[in-house]
Rosetta silent file (secondary structure, phi, psi, omega in degrees, C-alpha in Angstrom):
SEQUENCE: MRVYSATDVGQKRKMNQDYVFATADPVGNLPNLFVVADGMGGHQAGDYASKYTVEVLKRELENTSEQDVERALVSAIKTANREIIKKASEDPHLKGMGTTVVLATIVNQMMYFANVGDSRLYLINQGIVQLTKDHSLVEEMVRLGGIKPEEAKHHPDKNIITRAIGAKDSVEVDFYEHRLKRGDIILMCTDGLSNMVEDEEIFQIVRSSRDVVEAVEQLIERANSNGGKDNIGVIVAEP
SCORE:     score description
SCORE:     0.000 S_00000001
   1 L     0.000  139.157  175.731   65.447   82.209  -43.113 S_00000001
   2 E  -111.560  132.150 -177.735   65.320   79.963  -40.083 S_00000001
   3 E  -146.261  143.260  176.169   66.591   76.388  -40.435 S_00000001
   4 E  -147.008  144.933  179.874   67.546   73.582  -38.071 S_00000001
   5 E  -141.752  151.737  177.638   68.622   70.011  -38.703 S_00000001
   6 E  -160.484  157.935  168.604   69.454   66.962  -36.577 S_00000001
   7 E  -128.501  161.949  179.791   69.762   63.162  -36.692 S_00000001
   8 E  -146.244  143.282 -176.891   69.242   60.580  -34.010 S_00000001
   9 L   -70.354  -19.824 -179.617   70.211   56.892  -33.893 S_00000001
  10 L    85.281 -169.761 -173.619   66.688   55.869  -32.706 S_00000001
  11 L   -97.100  -18.523 -169.198   65.827   53.125  -30.233 S_00000001
  12 L  -113.395  -26.181 -173.920   66.743   49.956  -32.144 S_00000001
  13 L   -94.255  149.850  179.195   69.862   50.584  -34.265 S_00000001
  14 L   -86.972  -27.055 -174.919   73.461   50.591  -33.057 S_00000001
  15 L  -124.655  144.950 -179.804   74.710   52.865  -35.797 S_00000001
  16 L   -97.084  112.221 -178.970   73.376   56.084  -37.282 S_00000001
  17 L  -102.692    5.427  172.874   73.339   55.889  -41.096 S_00000001
  18 E   -87.983  143.677  177.930   71.361   59.103  -41.594 S_00000001
  19 E  -140.473  130.440 -179.791   73.218   62.237  -42.561 S_00000001
  20 E  -126.187  151.993  175.985   71.794   65.724  -42.928 S_00000001
  21 E  -143.301  132.793 -179.582   73.216   69.080  -44.058 S_00000001
  22 E  -147.636  127.855  173.801   71.465   72.429  -43.932 S_00000001
  23 E  -144.454  139.399  174.927   72.758   75.951  -44.472 S_00000001
  24 L   -88.999   -0.088  177.761   71.053   79.275  -45.153 S_00000001
  25 L   -91.571  158.940 -178.257   74.380   80.496  -46.561 S_00000001
  26 L   -65.021  144.565  173.225   75.357   80.295  -50.218 S_00000001
  27 E  -124.360  102.029 -174.878   76.863   77.096  -51.644 S_00000001
  28 L    62.911 -128.689  179.467   78.438   77.985  -54.990 S_00000001
  29 L   -81.289   -8.725 -177.059   75.742   79.612  -57.127 S_00000001
  30 E   -89.000  139.500 -179.748   72.974   78.470  -54.798 S_00000001
  31 L   -72.994  -16.926 -178.696   71.756   80.817  -52.036 S_00000001
  32 L  -166.578  170.043  179.730   71.237   77.910  -49.580 S_00000001
  33 E  -157.421  136.824  178.124   71.216   74.136  -49.492 S_00000001
  34 E  -132.471  129.524 -178.416   69.400   71.389  -47.589 S_00000001
  35 E  -137.922  136.087  172.107   70.213   67.673  -47.934 S_00000001
  36 E  -126.329  130.517  179.803   68.939   64.513  -46.264 S_00000001
  37 E  -134.507  140.311 -178.198   70.495   61.103  -46.911 S_00000001
  38 E  -124.862  103.201 -172.743   69.627   57.678  -45.468 S_00000001
  39 E   -79.604  157.614  174.028   72.479   55.217  -46.015 S_00000001
  40 E  -141.473  154.918 -179.085   72.253   51.459  -46.378 S_00000001
  41 L   138.540  173.153 -176.092   74.783   48.672  -46.421 S_00000001
  42 L   -66.785 -165.250 -178.728   76.676   46.480  -43.983 S_00000001
  43 L   -50.398  125.337 -179.851   78.811   47.573  -41.046 S_00000001
  44 L    73.458  -28.735 -170.375   80.152   51.121  -41.640 S_00000001
  45 H   -67.594  -38.818 -178.494   79.074   51.144  -45.290 S_00000001
  46 H   -67.020  -41.743 -179.008   75.675   52.855  -44.865 S_00000001
  47 H   -72.595  -30.742  177.460   76.955   55.714  -42.727 S_00000001
  48 H   -67.720  -43.267 -177.659   79.883   56.176  -45.127 S_00000001
  49 H   -59.817  -46.053 -177.485   77.525   56.226  -48.146 S_00000001
  50 H   -67.792  -45.046 -177.792   75.232   58.932  -46.749 S_00000001
  51 H   -67.547  -43.271  179.857   78.034   61.148  -45.433 S_00000001
  52 H   -66.016  -38.238  178.346   80.187   60.805  -48.572 S_00000001
  53 H   -61.129  -45.693  179.697   77.247   61.473  -50.863 S_00000001
  54 H   -63.897  -39.359  177.947   76.479   64.724  -49.053 S_00000001
  55 H   -62.847  -43.639  178.004   80.183   65.730  -49.189 S_00000001
  56 H   -62.887  -43.633  178.247   80.269   65.094  -52.965 S_00000001
  57 H   -59.005  -48.260  178.841   77.054   67.087  -53.483 S_00000001
  58 H   -58.607  -49.589 -178.351   78.472   70.054  -51.526 S_00000001
  59 H   -59.167  -48.620 -178.481   81.778   69.906  -53.413 S_00000001
  60 H   -61.891  -42.815 -178.246   80.086   69.708  -56.818 S_00000001
  61 H   -73.703  -29.013  175.348   77.664   72.530  -56.085 S_00000001
  62 H   -67.289  -33.129 -170.977   80.388   74.730  -54.636 S_00000001
  63 H  -102.911   -7.279 -174.781   82.504   74.337  -57.755 S_00000001
  64 L   -73.610  147.207  171.803   79.957   74.251  -60.581 S_00000001
  65 L   -98.709    0.156 -177.077   79.728   77.067  -63.071 S_00000001
  66 L   -67.211  125.537  179.047   76.241   75.797  -64.093 S_00000001
  67 L   -88.504  -26.042 -178.334   73.622   78.571  -63.669 S_00000001
  68 L   -77.080  121.051 -172.690   70.598   76.334  -64.305 S_00000001
  69 H   -63.132  -45.154 -179.636   69.456   74.975  -60.942 S_00000001
  70 H   -56.253  -52.274 -176.485   67.955   71.750  -62.336 S_00000001
  71 H   -62.416  -39.062 -178.591   71.078   70.876  -64.288 S_00000001
  72 H   -63.614  -48.582 -176.947   73.329   71.721  -61.298 S_00000001
  73 H   -66.041  -48.663 -175.226   71.369   69.574  -58.811 S_00000001
  74 H   -66.411  -41.566  176.956   70.871   66.596  -61.118 S_00000001
  75 H   -60.506  -42.651 -179.840   74.515   66.662  -62.279 S_00000001
  76 H   -64.522  -39.795  178.875   75.758   66.718  -58.675 S_00000001
  77 H   -66.238  -40.337  179.953   73.573   63.687  -57.764 S_00000001
  78 H   -65.929  -35.287  177.034   74.808   61.766  -60.796 S_00000001
  79 H   -65.995  -44.061  177.748   78.400   62.531  -59.867 S_00000001
  80 H   -57.928  -41.779 -178.800   77.716   61.298  -56.296 S_00000001
  81 H   -61.597  -46.463  179.900   76.231   58.101  -57.719 S_00000001
  82 H   -63.230  -40.938 -176.236   79.350   57.419  -59.831 S_00000001
  83 H   -71.591  -34.602  176.532   81.669   58.129  -56.928 S_00000001
  84 H   -65.142  -43.340  178.716   79.768   55.871  -54.505 S_00000001
  85 H   -63.496  -40.543 -179.807   79.917   53.023  -57.021 S_00000001
  86 H   -65.855  -44.120  179.177   83.666   53.610  -57.539 S_00000001
  87 H   -62.731  -39.778 -178.104   84.347   53.638  -53.774 S_00000001
  88 H   -67.664  -31.367 -179.619   82.322   50.463  -53.296 S_00000001
  89 H   -77.304  -22.709 -177.562   84.277   48.678  -56.028 S_00000001
  90 H   -87.862  -22.949 -174.378   87.632   49.680  -54.440 S_00000001
  91 L  -128.157  116.554 -179.962   86.907   48.647  -50.824 S_00000001
  92 H   -58.199  -29.342 -178.547   85.343   45.254  -49.940 S_00000001
  93 H   -70.031  -20.848 -176.260   83.979   46.746  -46.679 S_00000001
  94 H  -103.869    3.433 -178.207   81.904   49.202  -48.715 S_00000001
  95 L   -58.814  133.643  177.372   80.561   46.708  -51.240 S_00000001
  96 L    80.909    5.606 -178.194   76.808   47.021  -51.808 S_00000001
  97 L   -75.373  157.149  177.984   76.484   50.381  -50.046 S_00000001
  98 E  -164.471  176.794  178.538   73.938   52.953  -51.157 S_00000001
  99 E  -158.670  150.915  167.948   71.883   55.849  -49.927 S_00000001
 100 E   -81.537  164.880  168.744   68.683   57.757  -50.525 S_00000001
 101 E  -153.939  139.939  167.840   68.960   61.494  -51.040 S_00000001
 102 E  -133.294  127.982  178.886   66.573   64.453  -51.076 S_00000001
 103 E  -134.997  152.732 -174.316   68.023   67.918  -51.585 S_00000001
 104 E  -146.359  152.823  169.253   66.528   71.350  -51.941 S_00000001
 105 E  -142.891  150.176 -179.715   67.429   75.005  -52.480 S_00000001
 106 E  -116.959  120.238 -179.560   65.257   78.123  -52.323 S_00000001
 107 E  -118.678  111.393 -174.753   65.860   80.897  -54.823 S_00000001
 108 L    56.563 -119.721 -177.242   63.634   83.929  -54.185 S_00000001
 109 L   -94.553   -3.622 -172.826   60.094   82.462  -54.042 S_00000001
 110 E  -100.225  135.830  170.931   60.929   79.223  -55.847 S_00000001
 111 E  -106.742  127.925  174.558   61.973   75.973  -54.188 S_00000001
 112 E  -110.442  130.136 -177.422   63.900   73.547  -56.394 S_00000001
 113 E  -148.738  157.096 -175.620   64.302   70.009  -55.112 S_00000001
 114 E  -145.311  151.883  179.043   65.283   66.542  -56.248 S_00000001
 115 E  -147.457  154.610  170.373   65.141   63.031  -54.770 S_00000001
 116 E  -139.066  121.591 -178.713   66.279   59.459  -55.207 S_00000001
 117 L   102.430 -154.110 -173.882   64.776   56.850  -52.856 S_00000001
 118 L  -116.795   14.864  167.016   62.199   57.241  -50.080 S_00000001
 119 L   -73.519  147.496 -164.915   63.485   60.189  -48.025 S_00000001
 120 E  -120.564  156.955  166.813   60.843   62.889  -48.250 S_00000001
 121 E  -123.199  125.296  177.649   60.170   66.592  -48.615 S_00000001
 122 E  -112.917  150.175  169.178   56.901   67.898  -47.144 S_00000001
 123 E  -111.606  128.878 -177.064   55.316   71.335  -47.376 S_00000001
 124 E  -120.530  128.260  173.312   53.473   72.487  -44.262 S_00000001
 125 L  -148.034 -103.611  173.954   51.109   75.460  -44.125 S_00000001
 126 L   -74.402  -22.112  176.399   47.359   75.051  -43.532 S_00000001
 127 L  -146.130 -165.617  179.960   47.941   71.321  -43.917 S_00000001
 128 E  -126.101  130.937 -178.228   50.761   68.924  -44.746 S_00000001
 129 E  -131.388  132.254  173.506   51.572   67.713  -48.283 S_00000001
 130 E   -84.402  117.476 -176.202   54.305   65.329  -49.373 S_00000001
 131 L   -90.179  -25.562  175.790   55.849   66.906  -52.481 S_00000001
 132 L   -87.603  161.346  173.994   58.329   64.139  -53.322 S_00000001
 133 L  -110.063  134.384  176.713   57.305   60.663  -54.510 S_00000001
 134 L   -68.831  136.358  170.845   58.864   57.628  -52.802 S_00000001
 135 L   -94.825   76.056 -176.474   60.874   55.360  -55.017 S_00000001
 136 E  -137.402  160.378 -177.198   59.726   52.255  -53.229 S_00000001
 137 H   -61.036  -41.691 -176.353   58.085   48.954  -54.029 S_00000001
 138 H   -73.013  -33.250  176.945   54.892   49.757  -52.125 S_00000001
 139 H   -64.273  -37.884  176.692   54.622   53.208  -53.757 S_00000001
 140 H   -63.969  -40.471  179.663   54.829   51.516  -57.180 S_00000001
 141 H   -64.323  -39.733  176.384   52.091   49.124  -56.022 S_00000001
 142 H   -63.730  -45.136 -178.130   49.906   52.071  -54.983 S_00000001
 143 H   -63.020  -32.784 -178.941   50.503   53.859  -58.303 S_00000001
 144 L   -86.615   -1.679  177.841   49.550   50.726  -60.220 S_00000001
 145 L    82.753   11.160 -178.890   46.401   50.291  -58.084 S_00000001
 146 L   -72.710  -36.701  175.586   47.584   47.048  -56.490 S_00000001
 147 L  -136.018  162.507 -179.896   47.140   48.363  -52.927 S_00000001
 148 L   -86.515  154.514 -178.732   45.507   51.372  -51.305 S_00000001
 149 H   -55.690  -35.824  178.219   47.634   54.192  -49.846 S_00000001
 150 H   -68.719  -28.158  177.384   46.544   53.324  -46.292 S_00000001
 151 H   -73.619  -28.103 -178.197   47.649   49.719  -46.821 S_00000001
 152 H   -62.879  -32.804 -175.028   51.118   50.948  -47.957 S_00000001
 153 L   -58.684  -34.575 -176.185   51.823   52.429  -44.511 S_00000001
 154 L  -119.088   21.499 -178.027   52.031   49.030  -42.841 S_00000001
 155 L   -71.318  138.649 -178.331   52.989   46.811  -45.769 S_00000001
 156 L   -60.609  -26.240 -179.113   55.714   44.224  -44.946 S_00000001
 157 L   -94.913   19.635 -174.718   57.758   45.299  -47.996 S_00000001
 158 L   -55.260  -31.357 -172.598   57.627   48.979  -47.011 S_00000001
 159 L   -91.521    1.954  178.752   61.410   49.324  -46.742 S_00000001
 160 L   -80.804  114.201  178.904   62.231   47.961  -50.230 S_00000001
 161 E  -101.737  151.684 -173.274   63.323   50.928  -52.350 S_00000001
 162 L  -100.992  -11.464  175.124   63.449   50.900  -56.142 S_00000001
 163 L  -141.438  141.266  175.679   66.070   53.665  -56.612 S_00000001
 164 L  -156.393  154.249  169.551   69.151   54.585  -54.637 S_00000001
 165 E   -66.476  126.611  177.624   72.506   56.333  -55.021 S_00000001
 166 L    94.887   -2.137 -176.533   75.039   53.543  -55.646 S_00000001
 167 L   -82.877  -40.758 -177.779   72.524   50.917  -56.840 S_00000001
 168 L  -135.078  162.152 -179.666   73.132   51.212  -60.614 S_00000001
 169 L   -59.348  -37.013  177.222   75.676   52.800  -62.968 S_00000001
 170 L  -117.690  138.673 -177.346   73.112   55.379  -63.985 S_00000001
 171 L  -114.279  138.466  179.338   70.667   56.919  -61.575 S_00000001
 172 L   -94.065  124.213 -176.481   67.218   58.354  -62.407 S_00000001
 173 L  -110.986  131.526  171.457   66.597   61.611  -60.529 S_00000001
 174 E   -91.670  128.814 -178.896   63.164   63.188  -59.933 S_00000001
 175 E  -120.522  141.936 -175.494   63.349   67.005  -60.040 S_00000001
 176 E  -135.918  155.840  170.076   60.619   69.409  -58.892 S_00000001
 177 E  -129.842  144.920  179.285   59.886   73.152  -58.687 S_00000001
 178 E  -149.126  126.283  176.860   57.403   74.673  -56.295 S_00000001
 179 E   -79.477  125.517 -177.797   56.464   78.339  -55.729 S_00000001
 180 L   -86.216  151.156  173.071   56.470   79.118  -52.014 S_00000001
 181 L  -127.774  169.497 -176.261   53.962   81.377  -50.314 S_00000001
 182 L   -54.975  134.040  175.388   53.874   83.199  -46.979 S_00000001
 183 L    94.081   -8.973 -179.960   53.728   80.847  -44.031 S_00000001
 184 L   -67.382  135.919  171.903   55.137   77.783  -45.845 S_00000001
 185 E  -119.697  137.012  179.460   57.381   75.521  -43.778 S_00000001
 186 E  -105.255  132.825  177.933   59.608   72.899  -45.355 S_00000001
 187 E  -124.407  127.016  175.466   60.229   69.566  -43.666 S_00000001
 188 E  -122.534  137.979 -175.392   62.731   67.068  -45.079 S_00000001
 189 E  -156.432  162.705  171.124   63.211   63.679  -43.392 S_00000001
 190 L   -89.767  171.010 -176.816   64.275   60.062  -43.640 S_00000001
 191 H   -70.526   -8.939  172.761   61.785   57.208  -43.239 S_00000001
 192 H   -64.004  -25.179  170.746   62.828   56.921  -39.591 S_00000001
 193 H   -91.126  -51.071 -172.676   60.482   59.818  -39.027 S_00000001
 194 H   -67.340  -25.922  175.670   57.777   59.228  -41.658 S_00000001
 195 L   -79.137  -21.096 -173.039   57.391   55.546  -40.700 S_00000001
 196 L  -101.699  -23.797 -176.108   57.116   56.322  -37.001 S_00000001
 197 L  -129.691  123.829 -179.835   54.961   59.481  -36.979 S_00000001
 198 L   -60.583  152.344 -179.561   51.764   59.953  -38.987 S_00000001
 199 H   -54.986  -46.249 -176.826   51.637   62.951  -41.351 S_00000001
 200 H   -61.401  -36.310 -178.916   48.870   64.616  -39.329 S_00000001
 201 H   -71.229  -39.860  174.475   50.892   64.219  -36.145 S_00000001
 202 H   -57.254  -46.781  179.302   53.966   65.737  -37.902 S_00000001
 203 H   -56.147  -50.489 -177.799   51.805   68.681  -38.948 S_00000001
 204 H   -61.526  -42.156  179.823   50.531   69.281  -35.389 S_00000001
 205 H   -63.691  -45.350 -178.769   54.011   69.137  -33.882 S_00000001
 206 H   -64.712  -44.246 -176.583   55.531   71.548  -36.415 S_00000001
 207 H   -70.046  -26.997 -176.508   52.623   74.024  -36.141 S_00000001
 208 H   -92.891   -5.765 -177.355   52.579   73.989  -32.336 S_00000001
 209 L   -81.454  150.224 -178.373   56.363   74.396  -31.937 S_00000001
 210 L   -70.071  -34.625 -177.060   57.823   77.796  -30.992 S_00000001
 211 L  -157.729  179.410 -176.157   60.598   77.638  -33.574 S_00000001
 212 H   -63.906  -33.735 -179.352   62.431   75.295  -35.997 S_00000001
 213 H   -65.353  -49.384  178.682   64.718   73.959  -33.258 S_00000001
 214 H   -62.529  -37.528 -179.368   61.811   72.894  -31.062 S_00000001
 215 H   -61.236  -47.799 -178.867   60.017   71.417  -34.097 S_00000001
 216 H   -64.564  -45.207 -179.915   62.977   69.189  -35.001 S_00000001
 217 H   -62.924  -41.231  179.869   63.596   68.119  -31.390 S_00000001
 218 H   -67.767  -37.440  178.970   59.899   67.321  -30.814 S_00000001
 219 H   -64.931  -43.754  177.463   59.674   65.312  -34.037 S_00000001
 220 H   -63.730  -42.295  178.707   62.687   63.191  -33.107 S_00000001
 221 H   -60.131  -43.814 -178.362   61.320   62.729  -29.572 S_00000001
 222 H   -65.960  -44.234  177.000   57.955   61.591  -30.951 S_00000001
 223 H   -56.911  -42.019  178.892   59.545   59.131  -33.412 S_00000001
 224 H   -68.696  -40.903 -179.680   61.493   57.620  -30.526 S_00000001
 225 H   -70.788  -22.961  174.860   58.515   57.448  -28.164 S_00000001
 226 L   -83.385    2.566  177.469   56.552   55.713  -30.958 S_00000001
 227 L   132.414  -29.776  176.287   59.246   52.996  -31.146 S_00000001
 228 L    48.510   50.118 -172.591   62.215   54.613  -32.899 S_00000001
 229 L   -72.557  -12.349 -176.062   62.735   51.566  -35.123 S_00000001
 230 L  -141.218  170.003  170.169   65.190   53.371  -37.438 S_00000001
 231 L   -64.366  154.093 -175.816   67.592   56.277  -37.481 S_00000001
 232 E  -125.129  123.073  175.582   65.833   59.653  -37.697 S_00000001
 233 E  -124.857  128.170 -174.146   67.061   62.535  -39.881 S_00000001
 234 E  -141.528  137.969  167.625   65.140   65.814  -40.017 S_00000001
 235 E  -125.783  132.650  169.873   65.458   69.351  -41.458 S_00000001
 236 E  -123.532  127.009 -178.220   62.884   72.051  -40.821 S_00000001
 237 E  -129.173  138.529  172.857   63.202   75.362  -42.685 S_00000001
 238 E  -115.668  100.964 -178.872   61.075   78.525  -42.610 S_00000001
 239 L   -67.146    0.000    0.000   61.899   80.565  -45.661 S_00000001
């Protein structure tokens, strides 16, 4: 498996609140692990939330005896949610912090993944498909037929998310399974990429890149050249 990950502060922000983790080596019972988190909150709080969430996820998955992948991933996310809320209640500087999260693992031909918030997982092969659903206000409006998908891309409330780690005492996690086939490439990212680079453009960059390293670097470069309005976090994996 080839995998590469990186984050970039972008062109407009002073602090990088995106945090990514990717390994093709085993983490506990899982043969590999990929995580993208996009933190939010005041000074220091957002970057703390994303980094600490990923650390809790890694710790939980390293130490779990749970063999069922869905239960292991969902349980780890729920533990991270509880711990973020606890930390925020103990330290006034961290009050109100939260983070999105999307995480994935590949076991043989199956990809198992889960998300909270609007960080995304895409599958790229002959085309590009977003496999996660955004937990955002505009996505809810699209689902209810209030606005069209193309209107959602530039809606003024685009950044309002409806679910996050640290937002409520209990967190609702979306879990998915997908059977991979030859040639599939997995892209995971924060909205600093997906808001700045159209899906078709993401597809062209990934397909024309020599390897996963070049793909990630070119995607970040394109997001920045298109304005870089937010931090950019990206993982590209070729199982």
